[in-house]
C-alpha positions as CSV (number, residue, x, y, z in Angstrom):
1,M,11.1,1.8,19.6
2,F,10.5,0.3,16.1
3,S,12.8,0.3,13.1
4,T,12.1,0.6,9.4
5,L,13.2,-3.1,9.1
6,E,10.3,-4.1,11.5
7,K,7.8,-2.3,9.2
8,I,9.3,-4.0,6.2
9,K,9.1,-7.4,7.9
10,E,5.4,-6.7,8.8
11,L,4.5,-5.6,5.3
12,A,6.3,-8.6,3.7
13,L,4.5,-11.0,6.1
14,K,1.2,-9.5,5.1
15,R,2.1,-10.1,1.5
16,G,3.3,-13.6,2.2
17,I,6.8,-12.9,0.9
18,S,10.3,-13.2,2.4
19,L,12.7,-10.4,3.1
20,Q,15.0,-12.1,0.5
21,K,12.3,-11.6,-2.1
22,V,11.8,-8.0,-1.1
23,A,15.5,-7.4,-1.4
24,E,15.7,-9.1,-4.8
25,D,12.7,-7.2,-6.2
26,L,14.2,-3.9,-5.1
27,G,17.7,-4.8,-6.2
28,Y,19.1,-4.5,-2.7
29,S,21.2,-7.0,-0.7
30,I,19.5,-8.7,2.2
31,N,22.3,-7.2,4.3
32,Y,21.1,-3.7,3.3
33,L,17.6,-4.4,4.6
34,Y,19.1,-5.6,7.9
35,T,21.0,-2.3,8.3
36,L,17.6,-0.7,8.5
37,K,17.3,-2.1,12.0
38,E,19.7,0.6,13.2
39,K,19.5,3.4,10.6
40,T,17.0,5.2,8.4
41,P,17.2,4.7,4.6
42,K,18.1,7.6,2.4
43,S,15.1,9.4,1.0
44,D,15.3,7.8,-2.5
45,R,15.5,4.3,-1.0
46,L,12.7,5.0,1.5
47,Q,10.5,6.1,-1.4
48,E,11.4,3.0,-3.4
49,I,10.4,0.7,-0.5
50,A,7.2,2.7,0.1
51,D,6.3,2.4,-3.5
52,Y,7.0,-1.3,-3.5
53,F,4.6,-1.9,-0.7
54,N,2.1,0.8,-1.7
55,V,2.4,2.6,1.6
56,S,3.5,6.1,2.6
57,T,7.0,7.0,3.6
58,D,5.5,8.3,6.8
59,Y,4.1,4.8,7.6
60,L,7.6,3.3,7.1
61,L,9.1,5.9,9.4
62,G,6.4,5.3,12.1
63,R,4.9,8.8,11.8
64,T,1.4,7.4,11.1
65,D,-0.4,4.1,11.7
66,N,-2.3,4.4,8.4
67,P,-0.2,2.7,5.7
68,A,-1.9,4.5,2.8
69,I,-1.7,8.1,3.7
70,A,0.8,10.6,5.0
71,K,0.1,12.0,8.4
72,D,-0.6,15.5,7.1
73,D,-2.6,14.5,4.0
74,K,-5.8,16.5,4.8
75,A,-7.6,15.4,1.6
76,N,-7.5,11.7,2.5
77,A,-7.4,12.1,6.3
78,Y,-11.0,11.0,6.7
79,L,-10.7,7.6,4.9
80,G,-11.9,4.8,7.1
81,P,-10.3,1.3,7.1
82,A,-12.5,0.0,4.2
83,E,-11.7,3.0,2.0
84,T,-8.0,2.8,2.9
85,E,-8.0,-0.9,1.9
86,L,-9.7,0.0,-1.4
87,V,-7.1,2.7,-2.2
88,A,-4.3,0.3,-1.4
89,A,-5.9,-2.4,-3.6
90,F,-6.2,0.1,-6.5
91,R,-2.6,1.1,-6.1
92,N,-1.5,-2.5,-6.1
93,Q,-3.5,-3.4,-9.2
94,T,-2.5,-0.3,-11.2
95,Q,1.2,0.1,-10.2
96,N,2.5,-0.9,-13.7
97,M,-0.2,0.9,-15.7
98,T,0.0,4.1,-17.7
99,E,-2.2,7.0,-16.6
100,E,-4.5,6.2,-19.5
101,E,-4.9,2.6,-18.4
102,K,-5.5,3.7,-14.8
103,V,-8.4,6.0,-16.1
104,R,-9.9,3.1,-18.0
105,F,-9.4,0.7,-15.0
106,N,-11.1,3.3,-12.7
107,K,-14.1,3.6,-15.1
108,A,-14.5,-0.2,-15.2
109,I,-14.3,-0.3,-11.3
110,E,-17.0,2.4,-11.1
111,S,-19.3,0.4,-13.3
112,L,-18.7,-2.7,-11.1
113,M,-19.5,-0.6,-8.0
114,V,-22.9,0.5,-9.3
115,T,-23.7,-3.2,-9.9
116,A,-22.4,-4.2,-6.5
117,K,-24.4,-1.4,-4.8
118,T,-27.6,-2.6,-6.6
119,L,-27.0,-6.2,-5.4
120,M,-26.2,-5.0,-1.9
121,D,-29.4,-3.0,-1.7
122,D,-31.5,-6.0,-2.7
123,D,-32.3,-7.7,0.6
124,S,-33.6,-10.8,-1.2
125,K,-29.9,-11.5,-2.2
126,W,-28.8,-11.7,1.4
127,R,-31.3,-14.2,2.9
């Protein structure tokens, strides 16, 4: 059986940060994080941790192996690993932006994707 603490450790390791840094960033004590080895956080704290790591609360609870989507999210259920990674990157880069800034960022990314697709389709670039 896993614990929420184990998921947090895994996510912190992937980011290259310590549990102490996670606790400080969230305004929690390190001892609080260690209590998550035996208990489940309250919903507000669970959501704060999920938002911090840009993962779903279901992922933190072990209900899904996909960090980016909830188990019952039908609209995103068909995302493959590459798309999931892209969504997580988008969330990470835009987490402190206003909705208007996110829209502008999204349009800039779409333009870059058109250029990237053109380059990718040109076989002479890959030889």
